[in-house]
Every structure is written in C-alpha cells, then in structure tokens.
N, C-alpha and C positions, 0 to 999 in steps of 0.2 A: 533558023529555030532559036528562040530566045534562051539564054542560060539562066538556070535557076538554082540559087544556092539553097542546098538542103539545110534544115536544122541539125547539124552534125553532132551536137552535143546533147540534144534531147535524148532522154532515156538513161543518161549517165550523170550529167551535171545538173540537170532538172528533169522532171517528169515529162514523158511524151504522151501522157494521157490528158487530152484537151479539157476534159471535165475537172479533173484533179488539179491541173494547172490553173484553170480559171479560179477555182475555190482557193488555192494557196495565194494568188496575187490578190484576189478581193479580200482576203483575210488580213494580209499584211498592210494593204492599202488602208483598210478600214481602221486598223489598229493605231495608225499614226495619228488620228484625229486632225490631220492637216485640211485647211481650206485651199481649194484651187485658186490660183491667182493668174490673171492674164498679164501681170507684170513680170512673171518668171519666164525667162527667155532661155535659160539653160540649166543644165545640172551636171554635177560631178557624182558619179555612182560607181559602186563596186562592180566587179565582174566574176566573182567566185561562184562556186556551185551554190544553187539556191539553198541548201541546207545550212551553208555557212552565212551567206551574205543576202539572202532573199529579204529577210526582214529589214536589215539595214537600208537596202536599196530602195525600199518602199518610201523612205523619208526624202528621197530625192524625187522619185516619179510621182509621188502623192501630190506635189505642188503644182503639177501642169494642168492648165485649163486648155483643152484641145480646140476650142471654139474657133479661134482665128488663125490657128497654125496649119499650114498646108505642106510644110517641109521640115524635116529633121536632118540636120548634119550629125553624123556619128563619127567621133574621133576616138580611135582605140589604138593602144600600143601594140606592137608586133612582138610576139612571144618566141616564134620559131623561125621566121624568115627575116634575114638581115637586108635592110636597106638604108642608105643614109638620106633618103628622101621620104615623101609621103606617096602612098599608092592608092589608086582608085579601083573600085571593084569593077569586074567586067560582066557581072550578072546584070540580069534585068529585073529580077524578083528575088527577095529574101523570104523564104518560108519560115513560118513558125507553127507550132501545133495548134495555135488558136486563131490563125489568120495570115494571110501573106501581105507583105509590105513592098510595094513596087519602087524600083530605083528610079530617081529623077534623072533620065538619061540626058535631058537638055543641059542640066547643071553639070553633069559628068563631062559632057562635051565641052562645055564652057571652061572648065578647070583643065582639061586635057589641053585645050588650045594655047594655054599659058606656057607650055613646055616645061613646067616645074614639077609635074607629077609622073610617076610611072604607073604601069598598071599591074595588078596582081591577078594571077590566073585562078581558076575556080578551085584548084587544089589547095593553094595557099589561103584563099579566102575561107574555105571550109575548115581547114586546120586551125584557124585563129578563133579563140573563144571570147576575146575582149569586147568585140562588138555584138556577138550573137547573144551574150547574156543580157544585153539591154533589149533585145528585140521582143520578147514575150511581154515585157512591161509596156513597151511602146505600142504594140498590137492591142494590149488590153485598154490602155489610157485613150487611144484614138479609134476605138471601136465605134462605128458609125459616123466617124469624121474621116473624109478622104485626105490621105496624107502620103507623101513620098519620102524616101530617105536618100541621103547622100553619103555613103560610107567611105571613110577616109582612113586608111591604115597609117599610123604615124610611126615612122622608123626611127632609128637612132640618130637624131638630128643634132648637128652642131649648133651651138647658141645663135649663130648668124642666121641659119636656116629656120629655126624656131621663130626668129623675128620676122623673117622674109614671108614664111607662110601665114604668120599672124596679120601682117600687112595686107596680104593677098586676099585673105578670108574676111577682113574686118568689114568689108562693105556689106556682106550678107547679114551681119548683126544689126545693121540699120534698117533692114526689111523686117517689120513686125510679124510677118507671116513665117519667118524662119525661127527654128528651135535648134539648140545644140546639147547633144548628150555626150558628155566626156567620160571616157571609161578609164578608171584607175582604182587599184586596191592601194593600201598604204604599206606600212613596214611588214616586210617578210623577215622574221626574226628566228635564228637558230642556226646551228651548224650546217643543216641541210640546205640553208640559203646562203651559207658562208658570210653571215652577218650576226654579230653577237655584241653590238654596242650595249654597255650597260653602265648607267651613271648610278652608283650606289647611293648617292645622296637623295634619290627619289624614292627609295625603299625598295620593295619587291621588284624583280625584273619587269613584270607586266606594267608597273607604274612608270618605269624608266621608259618603256616602249611608248606608253601613252603621252608621256610628257614630250618625248621627241616628235611624235606624230602631230600633237597639238601645236607644237611650235611651227611646223610646217603648214598646218592648216590655218594658223593665224596669219602667217606671212601671205599665203594665197589669198586671204580675205582682204589683204591690203591691195591686192591687184598688181604688185610690183613683181614683174617677171625676173628682174635682175637680182632682187632680194631672194627670191625663190632659188635661182641658180646658185647664189652664194651659200644659202643654207644646205643645198644638196652637196655642194663642193666641200663644205666643212664637215657635214655629218654623214654624208653618203648613204642617207636613208633609202631603203630599197623600195621606194615608191615606183611601181612598175609603169604607171602612166604619167611619169614625169614629163615626158615630151608633149603628149596631148594637152596636159594641164598648162605647160609653158606656152604652147601655140594659142591657147584660149585666153591666156593672160595678155599675150601680145595683141590678140584680136580685140579684146576690151580696151586695151590701151590706144589702139589706132582707130577705132570706130567713133562715130559722133554720139552714139547712144551711151549714157553713163549707166554702168553695170555694177552692182554690188553683189559680191559672193558672200554667202553665209552658210556655215556648216551647221547642220542640224542633228546629225546622229554620228555617234562613234562606237564601234564594237571591235572585239577581238575574237578570233576563232577559238582561243583558249588562253587562259591566263598562265603565262610562263612563271614558274617559281625557281627552276634549276637551269643550269647551263645546258642540260641535256633536253629541255623542253623546246618546243617551236610553236610559232603562231604566225597568223597573217592579220593585219588590221584592216577595217573597212570603215570608210567615212563617206557620208552622203551631204551634198551641198546644193543650194539653189542659187542661181544667178538671176537677180532681179533688177529690173529698171528702177533706178533711183535718181533722185534730184542731186545728189551729192557724189555719186560713184563709189568706188572702193575707198574705204578709210577704216581706221580701227581705233577704239578708244583704248588707251592704255591705263592700267591701274597705277596707283601711287607706289613708287618704289619703296622698298623696305628701307628701314632707318639706316641700315648699314650701307645702303647704296643700291643703285638699280641692278637687278640680277642680268646675267648674260642674255636669257631670253628677251627680258624687256628692252635690252640695249639693241639686240638684233631687230626686234620690232619697231623700236623708235626710229632707227635708221631706215627700215623699210617704208615706214609712214612718211618719212621726209624724202624718200627717193634718194638717199645718199649712199647706198650700198653699191659698190662697183662690181662689174661682172667678174668672176673668176675664172662633183663625182654622183600543176595538178588541180584539182578543183578548189583547193584553198585559195587559188587566185594566180 
C-alpha cells in the first residue's frame, strides 16, 4: 500500500477549505501582475502561514509557466528533525486540499542509489512545514498539467556537503523539464528567536532588519555561494533556508545552464520598533535562464568611500570572498 503524506498543516497554517484556498491563491497571484515565463526555472519562496507570507510567495510562484515542466524538485530546511545530510521522502503522494502531487519515485530511487541521502519517515515528513507550504501553490500553478515532485529535506549541512549536493543535483538543472522550488524565510528577529542584531545607522529596527536581509538577497543574486556563507558567518542572519539556498547556489554554479536569480518581493510580518518586538521577513525570487548568469550591478560608492555593504557585494561579484554562522516561519 502506497504511503500518502497528508496536508498536516491545512486548517491551521492555511485553510483546508478547497474553495477558499483556491480563491486566496488566485487573488494573490492575480495581484502580482506578473507574466509567466518559460525561462523561469526555479523560485525561492517563503514558508510561513499564508496569513503572513501567502501574498509574498505569489511573487515567486506567479512567474511559473507550467507548459513544459514535468518535475519539481522541492528543497526545504528541516525545522524539527536533525540530520547532517539531505533526506528523501518515503511517500508516494503529497496531498493538498486542492489536488494531489505524485512523487517521482524513479528520481527518488536514482538519488537514493548515490548513497548520499537518508530517508525520512512519514512522521518526520508530516511534521515539517517548509515544503508543504509550497504545495498548494504548485498544485494551483500546475492544475491541468501532469507534474511530479521530488521532495528533499535539507539538513544542517557543512559547507563541503552543501557543495557536494550542489554538484550532485546540478545535472537536473540542465534538463528544461525540471523546476526547483527552494523554501526559506529570511530574518527571524527578536528575543523569542534569540537574534536582535540592530544597526542604529539604518534608523528604526525594521529598517535595520531590511538592510540586513537585502544585503543577503543581493549576495544571493550574485550566485556566489562562498560569499553567502561569508555573509552568514559575519552577521548570523537567521535565514532558516540558508542550507537549501546554498545548495541551489552550488547547483547553479556547477550546471551548464546559466541561471540569474532576481528577488521580486520583500515583506516583514510586522515592523519592529522596540527591542520587545519580533518579526519574520519574507522574500521571493525567480531563477531565470540568462545569457550572462548571475551578476549584480553595483551603484557608485558614496564620496566618502564604498560602504561595507558595497564592498561585500563587490567581492561577491569578483568571486574573491573566501569561505569562512510557528506559523510566522
């Protein structure tokens, strides 16, 4: 009897009413005004409850043209289960309130045969929300288009393993029928998250959080996995999908297809003004086939000299940084 992963967070993190869920997704997607593009081969999208991040996530999923895509790789961080590896689902089907998504068992077997992955049982699978929160959007976007999913739970990877998994998965990027859905929220700020970085030069706390997040987003846009690791080491920004993002950056580095990542939306669950406040940030990006691959145009530095942010980005651009840290998300 085949294993079925239930939509365990439906009814709490998002509605379990199919009609209401369809209406919410359609509304958020329509509001983006985005044009679907066959050149979009991946997204980075948040995974908080839809009342917090549903609108922001639409700016990622709204770019997808499902016409030629037959397989979606899901890369999500592990919030509850510790593993130093990546883990594969043992389910055969992922259910959603608006349609089921079959697992590509052939690719799961192919990945399993490498000996680099462990398997997660159904209990671990259903407890994790990071990939589930992408499923209703995928079910909606691929409605009427046959598609299979390859869920990969990305554990607490050492930098060398991030690179190893990136190399291993890179070949799948070169198949234009494959798509990649990378799950991550951005800064989790406040004492409840044990993270209260505050650069007063930025003004209010929420502006400091945004500056910190945008620095990370800009570095991700360069495609430089080492620079992203250096940024995390220096600022320890609480980006929960740091490992899936890093794996994806290594995939884009090692594939033949040139991929350009571009962030299209940034939001915060609330605007922090005092040290007693807390918030989670949500950012959505599209990874698009490009003749030039990842690059970033830097503005002119201030007359007093290039700011620290710009110096980090300039080094990222040049590849010179050496490798060196609830429903809201």
